[in-house]
Backbone as JSON, one array per atom type, in Angstrom:
{
  "sequence": "XXXXXXXXXXXXXXXXXXXXXXXXXXXXXXXXXXXXXXXXXXXXXXXXXXXXXXXXXXXXXXXXXXXXXXXXXXXXXXXXXXXXXXXXXXXXXXXXXXXXXXXXXXXXXXXXXXXXXXXXXXXXXXXXXXXXXXXXXXXXXXXXXXXXXXXXXXXXXXXXXXXXXXXXXXXXXXXXXXXXXXXXXXXXXXXXXXXXXXXXXXXXXXXXX",
  "N": [[14.78, -47.07, 37.37], [13.89, -45.91, 34.22], [12.69, -42.56, 33.78], [10.76, -41.19, 31.91], [10.88, -38.06, 30.12], [13.68, -35.89, 30.06], [14.38, -32.55, 30.02], [17.06, -30.55, 29.34], [17.84, -27.43, 29.97], [18.52, -23.97, 28.93], [18.69, -21.51, 31.37], [17.33, -19.18, 30.81], [15.01, -19.96, 29.5], [13.47, -21.24, 31.33], [11.01, -20.27, 32.59], [9.18, -20.15, 30.4], [9.18, -22.89, 29.59], [8.25, -24.18, 31.87], [5.65, -22.98, 31.87], [4.62, -24.05, 29.45], [4.67, -26.74, 30.09], [2.84, -26.85, 32.21], [0.4, -25.96, 31.01], [0.01, -27.76, 28.99], [-0.2, -30.11, 30.36], [2.08, -31.7, 30.73], [3.26, -33.66, 32.65], [5.09, -35.66, 32.84], [7.43, -34.63, 31.93], [10.49, -33.53, 32.72], [12.49, -30.95, 34.1], [15.65, -29.63, 33.88], [17.75, -26.92, 34.64], [20.32, -24.83, 33.31], [22.56, -22.24, 34.2], [21.8, -19.19, 33.0], [23.67, -17.3, 32.69], [25.79, -18.39, 31.44], [25.73, -17.81, 28.81], [27.4, -15.69, 28.54], [29.93, -16.74, 28.38], [30.1, -18.67, 26.21], [31.72, -20.81, 25.3], [31.9, -22.55, 27.41], [29.51, -23.87, 27.53], [29.1, -26.44, 26.07], [30.61, -28.36, 27.64], [29.35, -28.27, 30.11], [26.77, -29.11, 29.52], [27.4, -31.68, 28.62], [28.3, -32.95, 31.03], [26.0, -32.99, 32.54], [24.49, -34.7, 30.91], [25.9, -37.05, 31.11], [25.63, -37.48, 33.84], [22.99, -38.14, 33.98], [22.48, -40.29, 32.5], [21.25, -42.87, 32.71], [18.71, -42.37, 33.72], [16.45, -41.51, 32.45], [14.01, -42.01, 29.81], [14.21, -40.55, 27.57], [16.05, -37.73, 26.44], [16.39, -34.25, 26.02], [17.76, -31.35, 24.68], [17.4, -28.07, 25.49], [18.58, -25.81, 24.09], [19.76, -23.69, 21.59], [22.39, -23.3, 19.06], [23.81, -21.25, 20.24], [26.1, -19.67, 20.26], [28.24, -21.58, 20.41], [29.55, -22.45, 18.24], [29.1, -24.94, 16.91], [30.21, -26.8, 18.65], [28.61, -27.66, 20.65], [26.79, -29.26, 19.25], [28.49, -31.32, 18.51], [28.92, -32.57, 21.01], [26.2, -33.39, 21.53], [25.8, -35.18, 19.41], [27.45, -37.26, 20.13], [26.06, -38.27, 22.25], [23.71, -38.83, 21.2], [21.45, -37.11, 21.31], [18.94, -34.62, 20.81], [18.51, -31.18, 19.94], [17.18, -27.81, 20.32], [16.2, -26.05, 17.22], [18.22, -23.93, 15.15], [20.24, -20.94, 15.46], [20.13, -19.4, 17.84], [18.06, -18.19, 20.53], [16.45, -16.2, 19.51], [15.98, -16.82, 16.94], [14.54, -19.35, 17.09], [12.32, -18.54, 18.56], [11.11, -16.6, 16.95], [10.86, -17.91, 14.64], [12.56, -19.26, 11.85], [11.58, -18.48, 9.29], [10.56, -15.97, 9.7], [12.48, -14.65, 11.17], [15.07, -14.7, 9.69], [14.75, -13.09, 7.21], [14.08, -10.65, 8.59], [16.39, -10.08, 10.03], [18.23, -9.86, 7.96], [17.29, -7.62, 6.57], [17.6, -5.54, 8.42], [20.42, -5.49, 9.76], [21.5, -4.25, 12.05], [20.12, -4.7, 14.58], [19.06, -4.96, 17.86], [18.04, -7.56, 19.98], [15.35, -8.44, 21.99], [13.89, -10.69, 24.47], [11.22, -12.06, 26.47], [12.65, -12.87, 28.83], [14.93, -11.42, 28.64], [13.92, -8.84, 28.74], [12.88, -8.74, 31.31], [15.24, -8.93, 32.82], [16.96, -6.92, 32.03], [18.3, -4.67, 33.06], [20.17, -5.93, 34.69], [21.53, -7.68, 32.95], [22.31, -6.27, 30.75], [22.61, -3.34, 31.19], [23.98, -3.15, 33.78], [25.86, -5.14, 33.41], [27.39, -4.38, 31.23], [28.31, -2.05, 32.36], [27.01, 0.27, 31.99], [25.62, 1.67, 33.76], [27.47, 2.94, 35.42], [29.2, 4.08, 33.63], [27.8, 5.84, 31.42], [28.67, 6.97, 29.08], [29.65, 4.97, 27.58], [27.54, 3.88, 26.13], [27.1, 4.89, 23.58], [29.36, 4.02, 22.36], [29.22, 1.25, 22.36], [26.53, 0.73, 21.34], [26.21, 2.32, 19.21], [26.12, 1.66, 16.54], [23.79, 0.24, 16.26], [20.45, 0.13, 15.07], [17.9, -0.26, 15.87], [15.57, -1.64, 18.44], [14.25, -4.79, 18.74], [11.59, -6.45, 20.19], [10.88, -9.64, 20.84], [8.15, -11.05, 21.84], [7.14, -13.39, 24.17], [4.82, -13.5, 25.72], [1.65, -11.82, 26.12], [1.9, -9.09, 27.55], [1.36, -6.25, 29.26], [2.99, -4.93, 31.16], [5.6, -5.92, 30.56], [5.94, -4.95, 28.09], [5.97, -2.19, 28.57], [8.39, -2.15, 30.07], [10.15, -2.9, 28.11], [10.01, -0.75, 26.38], [11.23, 1.1, 28.06], [13.69, 0.06, 28.18], [14.61, 0.21, 25.54], [14.59, 2.97, 25.28], [16.61, 3.56, 27.04], [18.86, 2.74, 25.5], [18.68, 4.51, 23.56], [17.21, 3.97, 21.17], [14.78, 3.14, 18.62], [11.84, 1.23, 19.21], [10.5, -1.88, 18.35], [7.83, -4.17, 18.45], [7.16, -7.63, 18.37], [4.88, -10.04, 18.48], [5.77, -12.93, 19.12], [5.24, -15.28, 20.51], [5.85, -18.66, 21.74], [6.99, -19.91, 19.58], [9.22, -22.0, 17.96], [10.07, -23.33, 20.15], [7.89, -24.27, 21.55], [6.71, -26.06, 19.66], [8.9, -27.82, 19.2], [9.25, -29.05, 21.75], [6.75, -30.21, 22.05], [6.95, -32.12, 19.99], [8.91, -33.81, 20.97], [7.5, -34.78, 23.24], [5.28, -36.07, 22.06], [6.6, -38.03, 20.57], [8.12, -39.63, 22.32], [6.57, -40.08, 24.64], [3.76, -40.35, 24.21], [3.72, -42.21, 22.23], [4.2, -45.41, 22.42], [5.83, -47.26, 20.92], [7.75, -45.66, 19.85], [9.56, -45.2, 21.8], [11.38, -47.2, 21.79], [12.61, -47.0, 19.42], [15.26, -46.56, 17.12], [17.42, -43.83, 17.44]],
  "CA": [[13.92, -47.3, 36.22], [13.8, -44.68, 33.48], [11.55, -41.69, 34.18], [10.29, -40.37, 30.86], [11.69, -37.12, 29.36], [14.44, -34.8, 30.66], [14.75, -31.37, 29.14], [18.16, -29.81, 29.87], [17.52, -26.15, 29.33], [19.13, -22.72, 29.37], [17.79, -20.88, 32.48], [16.58, -18.13, 30.21], [13.86, -20.57, 29.03], [12.77, -21.91, 32.38], [9.69, -19.85, 32.81], [8.46, -20.61, 29.21], [9.06, -24.34, 29.52], [7.23, -24.55, 32.92], [4.32, -22.68, 31.38], [4.14, -25.11, 28.43], [4.49, -28.03, 30.83], [1.48, -26.8, 32.94], [-0.68, -25.66, 30.08], [-0.19, -29.0, 28.22], [-0.2, -31.32, 31.23], [3.21, -32.65, 30.47], [3.8, -33.97, 34.04], [6.18, -36.6, 32.68], [8.46, -33.82, 31.37], [11.37, -33.07, 33.83], [13.25, -29.87, 33.63], [17.0, -29.2, 34.58], [18.22, -25.69, 34.04], [21.64, -24.39, 33.43], [22.62, -20.8, 34.48], [21.71, -18.41, 31.77], [24.82, -16.49, 32.62], [26.83, -19.09, 30.57], [25.77, -17.18, 27.46], [28.51, -14.75, 28.54], [31.01, -17.59, 28.16], [29.51, -19.93, 25.42], [32.66, -21.94, 25.16], [31.72, -23.43, 28.62], [28.25, -24.5, 27.46], [29.13, -27.92, 25.79], [31.15, -29.2, 28.77], [28.29, -28.26, 31.16], [25.64, -30.01, 29.0], [27.87, -33.1, 28.57], [28.43, -33.35, 32.45], [24.67, -33.29, 32.85], [24.19, -35.92, 30.08], [26.62, -38.09, 31.75], [25.01, -37.75, 35.2], [21.5, -38.62, 33.79], [22.49, -41.36, 31.36], [20.34, -43.98, 32.97], [17.54, -42.03, 34.56], [15.37, -41.07, 31.56], [13.76, -42.71, 28.53], [14.61, -39.64, 26.49], [16.61, -36.47, 26.9], [16.42, -33.23, 24.89], [18.52, -30.07, 25.13], [16.66, -26.76, 25.1], [19.53, -24.7, 23.64], [20.2, -23.5, 20.13], [23.82, -23.42, 19.05], [24.06, -20.33, 21.28], [27.5, -19.24, 20.2], [29.26, -22.6, 20.68], [30.22, -22.74, 17.01], [28.97, -26.39, 16.48], [30.8, -27.61, 19.65], [27.47, -28.25, 21.42], [26.23, -30.34, 18.39], [29.4, -32.47, 18.63], [28.52, -33.29, 22.27], [24.97, -34.11, 21.43], [25.89, -36.26, 18.46], [28.04, -38.34, 20.84], [25.11, -38.82, 23.17], [22.42, -39.08, 20.44], [20.4, -36.22, 21.89], [18.6, -33.57, 19.92], [18.34, -29.82, 20.63], [16.27, -26.78, 19.6], [16.69, -25.71, 16.03], [18.68, -22.7, 14.94], [21.61, -20.37, 16.07], [19.9, -18.71, 19.02], [16.63, -18.22, 20.86], [15.76, -15.21, 18.7], [15.61, -17.44, 15.65], [13.55, -20.29, 17.26], [11.09, -17.84, 19.06], [10.44, -15.9, 15.82], [10.92, -19.01, 13.54], [13.5, -18.89, 10.78], [10.95, -17.87, 8.21], [10.43, -14.58, 10.01], [13.72, -14.04, 11.66], [16.14, -14.44, 8.81], [14.48, -11.81, 6.43], [14.12, -9.52, 9.4], [17.8, -9.81, 10.41], [18.92, -9.41, 6.81], [16.7, -6.36, 6.23], [18.18, -4.56, 9.3], [21.38, -6.15, 10.66], [21.78, -3.47, 13.35], [18.98, -4.84, 15.46], [19.26, -5.53, 19.2], [16.8, -8.34, 20.19], [14.93, -8.78, 23.41], [12.88, -11.68, 24.76], [10.63, -11.84, 27.76], [13.58, -13.06, 29.79], [15.94, -10.28, 28.6], [13.32, -7.63, 29.24], [12.78, -8.81, 32.79], [16.6, -8.84, 33.44], [17.69, -6.04, 31.14], [19.25, -3.86, 33.88], [21.31, -6.72, 35.29], [22.27, -8.4, 31.97], [22.84, -5.25, 29.85], [23.11, -2.07, 31.84], [25.08, -3.4, 34.73], [26.93, -6.11, 32.86], [28.18, -3.55, 30.4], [28.81, -0.92, 33.16], [26.5, 1.5, 31.55], [25.09, 2.44, 34.91], [28.61, 3.61, 35.95], [29.79, 4.79, 32.54], [26.89, 6.05, 30.46], [29.27, 7.36, 27.86], [29.89, 3.75, 26.83], [26.42, 3.51, 25.44], [27.18, 5.15, 22.11], [30.42, 3.2, 21.76], [28.73, -0.15, 22.2], [25.3, 0.61, 20.62], [26.3, 3.39, 18.21], [25.83, 1.17, 15.2], [22.5, -0.39, 16.18], [19.36, 0.97, 14.58], [16.5, -0.46, 16.48], [15.35, -2.69, 19.3], [13.09, -5.66, 18.51], [11.25, -7.18, 21.33], [10.1, -10.87, 20.45], [7.41, -11.14, 23.03], [6.53, -14.7, 24.3], [3.56, -13.28, 26.29], [0.96, -10.52, 25.87], [2.03, -8.51, 28.84], [1.56, -4.76, 29.2], [4.11, -4.54, 31.96], [6.77, -6.24, 29.89], [5.98, -4.0, 26.88], [6.49, -0.93, 29.16], [9.76, -2.41, 30.39], [10.88, -2.97, 26.83], [10.07, 0.57, 25.94], [12.25, 1.7, 28.85], [15.08, -0.6, 27.7], [14.99, 0.86, 24.25], [14.9, 4.37, 25.48], [17.93, 3.54, 27.65], [19.77, 2.65, 24.48], [18.33, 5.73, 22.57], [16.82, 3.26, 19.94], [13.35, 2.91, 18.5], [11.42, -0.19, 19.66], [9.42, -2.65, 17.56], [7.36, -5.35, 19.29], [6.65, -8.6, 17.58], [4.27, -11.04, 19.33], [6.25, -14.17, 18.53], [4.82, -16.44, 21.27], [6.83, -19.64, 21.93], [7.65, -20.32, 18.41], [9.68, -23.46, 17.79], [10.26, -23.88, 21.53], [6.66, -25.14, 21.8], [6.58, -27.19, 18.71], [9.95, -28.75, 19.37], [8.97, -29.88, 22.97], [5.53, -31.07, 21.71], [7.36, -33.21, 19.14], [9.48, -34.82, 21.84], [6.53, -35.5, 24.06], [4.51, -37.03, 21.25], [7.44, -39.07, 20.11], [8.6, -40.5, 23.36], [5.7, -40.27, 25.7], [2.48, -40.79, 23.77], [3.8, -43.36, 21.17], [5.09, -46.33, 23.08], [6.89, -47.95, 20.19], [8.83, -44.8, 19.5], [10.52, -45.18, 22.89], [12.38, -48.25, 21.55], [13.12, -46.87, 18.1], [16.63, -46.03, 17.04], [17.37, -42.39, 17.43]],
  "C": [[13.86, -46.03, 35.57], [12.5, -43.93, 33.76], [11.15, -40.76, 33.07], [11.27, -39.34, 30.34], [12.39, -36.12, 30.28], [14.73, -33.76, 29.69], [15.86, -30.57, 29.99], [18.08, -28.43, 29.12], [18.32, -24.92, 29.82], [18.22, -22.05, 30.38], [16.93, -19.76, 32.02], [15.24, -18.63, 29.72], [12.98, -21.34, 30.05], [11.33, -21.51, 32.54], [8.72, -20.31, 31.57], [8.26, -22.18, 29.28], [8.07, -24.78, 30.63], [5.88, -24.17, 32.55], [3.8, -23.66, 30.39], [3.89, -26.38, 29.14], [3.08, -28.0, 31.55], [0.34, -26.77, 32.01], [-1.08, -27.03, 29.28], [-0.31, -30.28, 29.07], [0.92, -32.31, 31.03], [3.94, -32.93, 31.69], [4.92, -34.94, 33.89], [7.46, -35.93, 32.1], [9.29, -33.19, 32.55], [12.29, -32.06, 33.35], [14.52, -29.6, 34.49], [17.58, -28.06, 33.92], [19.63, -25.42, 34.18], [21.68, -22.87, 33.45], [22.68, -20.1, 33.11], [22.94, -17.61, 31.53], [26.03, -17.18, 31.73], [26.87, -18.5, 29.17], [26.93, -16.15, 27.4], [29.9, -15.48, 28.24], [30.6, -18.89, 27.38], [30.47, -21.07, 25.24], [32.46, -23.0, 26.25], [30.4, -24.23, 28.47], [28.35, -26.07, 27.06], [29.52, -28.73, 26.91], [30.04, -29.29, 29.82], [27.13, -29.19, 30.79], [26.13, -31.41, 29.06], [27.94, -33.65, 30.01], [26.94, -33.76, 32.79], [24.17, -34.57, 32.06], [24.79, -37.21, 30.73], [26.03, -38.54, 33.09], [23.61, -38.4, 35.06], [21.41, -39.73, 32.8], [21.55, -42.44, 31.53], [19.1, -43.71, 33.67], [16.28, -41.68, 33.72], [15.22, -41.79, 30.3], [14.27, -41.88, 27.32], [15.07, -38.38, 27.11], [16.63, -35.5, 25.69], [17.05, -31.92, 25.55], [17.86, -28.81, 24.5], [17.72, -25.67, 25.0], [19.5, -24.74, 22.24], [21.67, -23.68, 20.12], [24.37, -22.45, 20.06], [25.58, -19.97, 21.42], [28.61, -20.25, 20.34], [29.96, -23.02, 19.33], [30.19, -24.17, 16.58], [29.55, -27.29, 17.58], [29.66, -28.32, 20.48], [26.89, -29.42, 20.56], [27.14, -31.53, 18.45], [29.21, -33.31, 19.86], [27.21, -34.11, 22.13], [24.98, -35.21, 20.46], [26.48, -37.47, 19.28], [27.01, -39.01, 21.71], [23.8, -39.14, 22.58], [21.22, -38.36, 21.03], [20.26, -35.05, 21.0], [18.52, -32.29, 20.66], [17.39, -28.99, 19.81], [16.95, -26.4, 18.35], [17.35, -24.32, 16.01], [19.96, -22.24, 15.74], [21.41, -19.78, 17.47], [18.45, -18.67, 19.35], [15.79, -17.25, 20.0], [15.15, -15.95, 17.46], [14.49, -18.52, 16.0], [12.29, -19.7, 17.87], [10.44, -17.23, 17.76], [10.24, -16.81, 14.69], [11.83, -18.41, 12.55], [12.93, -18.15, 9.66], [10.71, -16.36, 8.45], [11.66, -13.94, 10.48], [14.74, -13.75, 10.55], [15.86, -13.22, 7.86], [14.58, -10.57, 7.3], [15.51, -9.05, 9.76], [18.59, -9.29, 9.22], [18.46, -8.05, 6.39], [17.36, -5.31, 7.13], [19.11, -5.19, 10.26], [21.64, -5.43, 11.94], [20.63, -3.54, 14.29], [19.38, -5.45, 16.73], [17.92, -6.19, 19.69], [16.61, -8.51, 21.67], [13.89, -9.95, 23.34], [12.23, -11.3, 26.11], [11.74, -11.81, 28.93], [14.54, -11.83, 29.84], [15.24, -8.85, 28.99], [13.26, -7.64, 30.76], [14.17, -8.54, 33.46], [17.46, -7.87, 32.69], [18.71, -5.21, 31.93], [20.4, -4.68, 34.3], [22.15, -7.26, 34.06], [22.9, -7.38, 30.93], [23.4, -4.01, 30.45], [24.23, -2.28, 32.79], [26.22, -4.2, 34.25], [27.98, -5.31, 32.0], [28.7, -2.27, 31.04], [28.25, 0.43, 32.67], [25.9, 2.43, 32.58], [26.25, 3.32, 35.46], [29.2, 4.57, 34.87], [28.91, 5.03, 31.29], [27.45, 6.46, 29.09], [29.63, 6.15, 27.09], [28.72, 3.28, 25.9], [26.57, 3.7, 23.92], [28.37, 4.33, 21.48], [29.98, 1.83, 21.5], [27.5, -0.22, 21.3], [25.2, 1.58, 19.5], [25.79, 2.93, 16.86], [24.54, 0.35, 15.07], [21.46, 0.63, 15.68], [18.05, 0.88, 15.21], [16.6, -1.62, 17.62], [14.16, -3.5, 18.9], [12.79, -6.53, 19.65], [10.3, -8.39, 20.76], [9.4, -11.28, 21.7], [6.79, -12.56, 23.06], [5.07, -14.57, 24.86], [2.92, -11.94, 26.0], [0.88, -9.82, 27.2], [2.37, -7.03, 28.91], [2.76, -4.34, 29.96], [5.39, -4.7, 31.27], [6.97, -5.31, 28.64], [6.49, -2.57, 27.39], [7.98, -1.04, 29.53], [10.63, -2.34, 29.13], [11.05, -1.61, 26.19], [11.07, 1.34, 26.73], [13.59, 1.3, 28.36], [15.5, 0.12, 26.44], [15.34, 2.25, 24.43], [16.34, 4.44, 26.13], [19.11, 3.46, 26.57], [19.64, 3.66, 23.34], [18.02, 5.11, 21.22], [15.26, 3.15, 19.97], [13.02, 1.5, 18.77], [10.32, -0.59, 18.66], [9.07, -3.9, 18.36], [6.69, -6.31, 18.26], [6.17, -9.72, 18.48], [4.62, -12.44, 18.76], [5.67, -15.46, 19.26], [6.05, -17.41, 21.57], [7.59, -20.13, 20.73], [8.01, -21.81, 18.3], [10.0, -24.09, 19.11], [9.01, -24.83, 21.82], [6.61, -26.25, 20.89], [7.68, -28.28, 18.89], [9.7, -29.64, 20.64], [7.74, -30.84, 22.72], [5.98, -32.31, 20.88], [8.11, -34.25, 20.05], [8.49, -35.46, 22.77], [5.75, -36.41, 23.36], [5.32, -38.21, 20.92], [7.81, -40.04, 21.13], [7.73, -40.72, 24.54], [4.35, -40.86, 25.25], [2.49, -41.99, 22.78], [4.73, -44.28, 21.72], [6.19, -46.96, 22.18], [7.99, -47.02, 19.86], [9.89, -44.89, 20.62], [11.68, -46.24, 22.59], [12.94, -48.07, 20.14], [14.46, -46.29, 18.09], [16.58, -44.51, 16.86], [18.71, -41.83, 17.17]]
}
């Protein structure tokens, strides 16, 4: 028998989605995460998502994909259209956390911006310093980040420890830091829309989608 809503999410959003689930009492929302490391090989994301959609085809009343385009160049959208499944809006998590109204002018005003989220702050050493081998070859820093002008931390939570870690990360890149308290942005509103549409409004469960 179908079991409400499945959210297929990038692992980088797991903590935030679990928090929203608990705060809002969305016990009928089930979460299946995909390794965030796939962002290093975005061409693999559509096939991984499609495999999960195929596996769960008869288990849930509604499914939703908590990814933006994430570098797939529209290929993820092609998969989702085939399965009639929606996703988060925008090109990447920075856009849906900040919201397009804030992100686009900010990005246009200063294109050389390196963005952080709570997840990236927590895993900065592993995903940036170690992945780019800056721990072994610090001379690569200026080659890789020489054209960047600042770090912007889009903070999902008001956490002094994460702010300190973000400051350390910016210092490692020799860039100034700006912190914007973005909150959950469109992640929260998009999930709430799915919950309202397919959980709290019975007739919507049977509507064409």
